[in-house]
N, C-alpha and C positions, 0 to 999 in steps of 0.2 A: 124284321126279326123273324127268323124261321121257327117252326114248331120244335125242331130239334134243339135249337139254341135255348128256347124258352124252357123246354123240358130239362136240359142240362143245368140251367141256372136255378130252376126250381129244386131239382135234386140236391144241388149244392146248398141251397138255402135250408133244406130240410136237414142236411148234415150239420150245418151250423146251429140250427135250432136244437138238435139233439145234444151237441156239445155244450151249448149254453145252458140247457135245461139240466143236464147232469152236473154241471159245475155250479149250478144255482145262480147263474148270471142272467139278469133280465135285459140288460143293455150292454152293447159293445160297440164303441166307436160310431155312435149315431144310429146303430141298428138296435131294434128290440124285436120281441116276438109276441104274437097275440094268439091266445087260444080261442077258437071259435067252434061252433057246432059241427062244422065241416072239416076241421083240421087246424093245425098250427101254421102260422105264416110269419115269415121274417118281414119286418116293417122298416121302411126308411121314409122319412118325411110323411108319415101317416098313409103310405101307399104299400100294400102288401105285394110280395113277390109270389106270384101264383102261376099255376099252369092251366087254369081253367079255360082260357081262350084257346089253347091248343086242342081242346076236346070239342070246341064249338064250331070252329071254322075249318073248312077243308083246304083253303088256299095255303100256299107255302109261306108267303110273307104276311105275317100277322100285324105288322106295324100299322097298316092302314085301318085295321079294326080296333086297335088299342088307343086309348086316350094318350095324347102326346106325353103327359106327365108320367104315365105308366111306362111308356117306352124309355123315357129318360131315366127313370128309376132302375129299370132292367139294365140299361147301358151303364149306369153308374155302378151297379152291383157287379157287373161283368168286369168293369175297369178295376174295381177294388179287389176282385179276385186275382186279376192279372198282376196287380201291384202288391200282392201279398199282404193286404190289410188284415187278413184273418190268420196269418201265419203264427202270430203270437198266441192267439186263442187255440189253434191246432196244437202247438207245442205244449202249452199248458195242459190241454186235455190229454195229450199223450202221456205226460208225466203223471197226471191224475189217475189214468187207467192203470199204469204200471204199479202205483201204490196200492190200488184196490185189490 
């Protein structure tokens, strides 16, 4: 998994957190988010979606530095994005913003 891909997934996770937070939703289709001292992270199976490894390693393929479970969560998140799992949330958020 490349730094660019991890950064894109992290940015998308932050967008989802912002939508969930504004809508007052703590869980959505198996995902939740956690507030920490260093920021908010989208969580799936108790594993955060984070970009921190991209700042630590200089190599392009970070998969070899990441625990396999973390790579699997990132891949699952990417697959969920591609399969429009968050489309309903995004639509609901869009309607919410229009009403405000």
